[in-house]
N, C-alpha and C positions, 0 to 999 in steps of 0.2 A: 437683463438676461431672463429668458423664460426657464421653466423647469428642465426642459430637455437639454439646454445648454449647460445648466448646472450639473446635470447627470453626466454629460460627456466630460466636463472639466473634472468631475470627481474621480473618474477613472484615470485620467492623466495624473491627477494629484497623487493618487494612491501609488502608481508606478514610480513617480519621482521620489516620494517619501520612502518607499521600500528600498529603492536603489541608493538612497542617501543613508540607509542603515537603520531606519525606524522599524520596530517590530510590526509584523503584518496586522496583528489585532489592534494595536494602538493606532496605526495608520487608518484602518477601517473606521474605528470609533471617532477619531478626530475629524476625518473628512465627512463622516455622516452628520456629526453635530453641526459643523459649519455649513454643510449643504442644506440641511433641514432649516437651519436658521435663515439662510439666504432665500429659500423658497417661501417660508412662512413669514419672514421679517419679524420674528418674535422669538427671542432667545429662551425665554421661560417655557414656551410651548415646545421648542426643540428639546430642551432638557427633559420635560415630562414624557414626550413621545419616545425618546431614546431609553429612558429609565423603564418605561412600560415594555419596550421591546426586549430589554435585557432580562426583565423578570419573567417574561413569557417564553423566552428562547429555550430554556432547558428545564422547564417545570414539568414536562411530561414524564410519566413512568418509564417509557421506553428508553430514555436516556440513561437509565441505570445499567443498560447493557455495556456501556463504554468502560466504566471502571472495572466491571466484573471480568470482561475479556482481557483487559490489560493486566489485571492481577493474575489471571490464569496463565497468560503468556510468560510473565516474569517468574512465576513459580515453576513452570515447566523448564525454564532456562536454568534456574537454581538447582533443580533436581538432576541436572546433567543429562537430560533426555536428548538434547541436541548432539552431544558427543557420542552417545550410544547409537543414535541413528546414523551418524556419519560412519562410525566404525562398522556397523552392520551392513550399510550400503556398500562400503568399500570391500568388505569380505565377499559379498554376493557378486560383485563386479570384478573380482580378482582375475587378472589375465587379459582384460579388455584394454585395448589401447586408449589412452586418455581416460582410463577408468576412474582415477581420482576426481577428474573434472565432472564426469557423469555422476559419480557418487555424491559430489557436492550438490548437484542439481536435484538428485533424487532425495537426498537427506533434507535439503532446504524445502522441497515440496512437502515432504512428510511433516517437517517441523512447522511449516506454515499452517498445516491443518489443525494445529492446536494453539497457535499464537495469534495469527491475524495481524502481526505488526512487522513490517519489512525491516524496520530499524533494528528490532531485536534479532531477526535472522542475520542481518548483516554483521552485527556485533559478535554474535555467538560463533558464526562460521569463519569470521576473520581470525578468531583465536584458535579455532579447531582445525579448519581445513587448510588455511594458507601456510602455516608453519610445516605441516605434513607434506604438502605439495612442493614447497621450496626445498625441503630436506631430501626429497626423492628426485630432484632435478627438473621439476617443472619450471617453465619460464615465469618470472614474477608477474608479468603483464597478463599471462593466461590465468594464473592462479587467482589474482585479484579480480579479473574480469568475470571468472566463473562465480565467485562469491557475490560480486555486485549484481550481476545479471540475474542469478537465481534468487537473490534476496527479495526481489519484487514479487515473487510468487505469493508471498505472505499477504499481499493486498488483494489477491484475486481468489485463491483457494480458501474456501470458508473454514472457520469464521473469519471474516475480514472487517476491520474497522471502517474501511472506505465503503464497503457495501452497506454496513449499518448506517453510516452517515447519509448515503444516497437514499436509503429506504426512508429515513426520517425526513429528508428534504422533499422527496417526491411522493411521500405518503404511500409507499409500496410495502408489501409484505417482506420483512427481513428474511423470513424463512424461505420464501420463493427466490429471493436474490442469492441466498446461500446455495440453494440447490442449483440455480442457474450458473453459478460460478464454478461448479465441479468440473464439467467437461472442458470448458475453455482453459481452466487451470491445468488440467492434465495435458491438454493439447499443447499449451505453451511450454510446459516442462519437457514434453516429448520433443518439441521442436528444438529446444536448447540442447538436449542430449544428442539429437541427430547432427546438429551443427558441430558439437564437440567431436563426435566420431569422424565427421568429414575432415575436420582439421587434423585429427590424430593420424588418419590414414593417408591423406593427400598432401598435408603440409605439416609433417611432424616437427619440423624445426621451429615452428611457431608455438608448439605445445611443450616440448621437453628437450632438454639438453641430452643428446644421445650418449655423451661421455659420462653422465652422472651415474654414480653407483647407488643402487637401491639398498638401503639398510633394512634391518629388521623392523617390523611394525606390528602393532597389536592385532590388526585385522588378519595377519597371516596365520595366527593361532586359532582362528575361529572356523568351525565347520559351518555348513549352510544352516543346519538345525540350530546351532548356537546363535548365529546371526539373526535368525528369525525370532528366537526367544528374546533377544535384546529389543526387538521391535514391539513386543507384546504390550508394554505399558503405553506406548504411543498409540497403537491401534485401539486399545481399550478406551483410552480417553477420547479419541476421535469418534468411536462408536457411541460412547456415552453422550457426547455433545450433539453431534450431527444426527445420530440415530434417533435421539429423543425429539429433535425438531421435526425430522422427516416423518416420524410415527405420530406426531401430534401430541406427545406426552406432556410437553411443556413449551412455553413461548421462548423466543430467543433470549429475552432477559433472564428468564428462569434457567435456560441452558447455560448462560454465562455463570450463574451462581453454582450450578451443578459442576460445571467444568472447573471452576476455581476450587471447589471443594475436592474434586478428584485430583487436581494438581497438588493441592496441599497434602493429601493423603500420600501421594507418590513421593513428594519431597521429604515427608516425615519418615516414611518407610525406608527411604534410602539414607536417612540420617544426614541430609544435606542442609537442614535448617538449624541455625543457631539463633540466639536472641539478636545478635548483630545482623545476620543476613536477613532475618525476618523484618527487622526494622528498616533495612535498606530496601527490601521489596515493597514495603508499605509506603515508604517515602517516595520511591520512584513511581509507584502506581499513582500516588497523589500528584506528582509533577506532570506525568503524561496526561492524566485525566483532566487536570485543571487547564493545561495548555490547549487540549482539544476543545473543552467546553468553552473556554474563553474565545477561541476562534469561532465557535458556533454562535456565541452571543454577539460577537462583533459583526459576523456576517449577517446575522438576523437584523441587526441595527442598520447595516448598509443596505440590506434588501428593502427596508422601509423607505430609505432615501430614494432608491431606484424606483419604487412604486409611486412615490410622490412626484418624482421628476417625469414620469411617463415613459421611461426608457423601455420597459418590456412591451408596452403597447406600441411604441414607435418601431421597435424591432419587428413586432408581429405585422404591423402595417407595411413596413419596408419589404418583408419577405413576401407578403401577399401581392403587393404592387409589382414586385420584380418577377413574379411568376416562377419563383424558385421551386424546383422539384425537391422532394425530401432529401435526396442524396446530395444535392447542392448544399442545402442547409447543414446536413450532417458533416459534410466535408469541411465547411467553414468552421463549424463547432470543434471538430477534431484538431484542425490546424491551430485554432486559438488556444485550446487546452494544452496541446503539446508545447506551443510557444511559451505559454505561461509557466510551464514546468521548468523553464530556464531561469525563472525569476523567483517563484514562491513555492511553498510546500504543497503537497497533494491535497491535504484537507482544505486549505484556503482556496485552492483552485475550484474544488467542487462546491464549496459554500458560496462562491461568487458566481460561477458560471451556470450551475444547474437551475437556480431560481430564475435567471435571466432568460434561459432558452426553453423552459417548460411551456410558457404561453404560446410561442410560435409553433411548438411541436404538437399542441393540442389539435390543430386543424388537420394533422396528418394521420391521426388515429394510430399513434406509435405504441408499441408494446414497451412500457417504461422499464420493465425488468431487463429486457434485452438492451435497451438504451443505457441502463445502469452498468451492465457489463462492458459496453463500448466505452463508457466514460471512465471506468476504473482502469482499463488497459491503456487508454490515451494518457491518463494521469500518471500511470506507472512509467511510461516512456520518459516523462519529465524527471523521474527519480534518477535517471542515468545520464541525463544530458547536461552539459555545462551551460552557464557557469554555476548553477545552484546544485543540482544533482545530490539530493540529501543523502541517499545511500552511499554515494562515493565519499562524502565528507565523514560519515560515520565510520566507514572502513579505514580511512586515513587516520582518524583520531584514535581508533581502537588499535590499529597496527603500531602506531607510534614509531615508525622506522624512517629516519631522515633520508635513507637511500631510495625510498619510494615516493614519487611525486604524485600530486593529484592528476597530472597529465597522463601518467602511466595507468592509473586506475580508469580514467575516462576512456583511454584508447582500448584498454582491455574490455570495457563494458560496451563499447560501440557496436560490435557485432550482435550483441544481445538486444540492443535497442532496435536494430534493423529487423531482427527476427520478430520482435514484438510488433513492429509496425506491419509486417506481412501477415501475422496472425490476426491482427486487428482488422485488416482489409478482408481476410477470409471470413471472419465472424460478421462483418458488416454485410457482405453479400450472401452469406449463408446463415441467416438468423437461427435456423434450427439447431446449430451447434450449441447455442446457449440455452435453447428452450426445450431440448429433447427430453429432459427429465421431468418437465413440468406437466 
């Protein structure tokens, strides 16, 4: 077999191993080792090459941004800012049909602006929004779908871990990617809100049980001014992190450190941190950071195999010989990314697909910042689609209610996936939506 055959077989092998239950990172490393060994016919050389790839993968200073933003997001969660945001949004939308659903989307969008982790948003709002909506007569499928759908905003509205990873892979400015994600993130959140309002006014039976009795809730006691005051810590943290990047005061890595410090001050000021909770935050930060960096290392190793096999060059030659237009290639790319979302997590998809498609894209003179936004939205769709749907599994495990099945959550999230795909098409054909602030 030649290198190209080995490269194709490696992709099949990875899919089989993942479906068999092997962790994505382990599958990538194992297949890469065997693949390089088969190409070079030298096991010692394969070991050295992969060891070198592992040491080079995360040695850059820019990778320090990952643990810092993870730490910031977890501290914000511990500080109770997610709960305050939801209560404030609920108070501001009092009297609107489907108001709790819209409040969930608005609160999740605001929370995303300081966390950047969709899993954190899904876990926090499953505990906060779902019980409140169920208590006030909202349908379980609608309540769970609202949380699942809006949780993906954390991967698009900056600061976003996926945008950070894309910037590192494509060697693009993380600050530019953050700025480019603002308008698409707001657009996507607004589209979700419009969809909820349409359901509430034209298909109310799918939103809420009309016979349900609304009981007292904390948001009913808040005036508009009090609701806005509750949002001040969140707004201040967003301005501190994003304003500093936009003004050029500090780099994204430095902004992560500033944001983590700001979140720590908020948590201490609210007296939400104990020794036990601080230790849990540090441990979880380590877990999340290590899992992401291990994926980056394993994907870097696999990219070495692909380079040796000639897969990127073969893909470039195939695209050239087929006379593909840019939109044909982009359509294929988006379909593959969305399909892979049913199999593996978002970070793994980006780490595998982006390096493979960058060489063919070079001949089209593509704005890679815009391409990064397209990639993140396509990957986000996979967070809501079965059988994997990471956000759905997080909600299920956080809710821990045997009366609610995974199927219920997937069905509730399905309309949000459709809206995301429509927004994705709009940004593909109107690139200015992503680039207007640059």
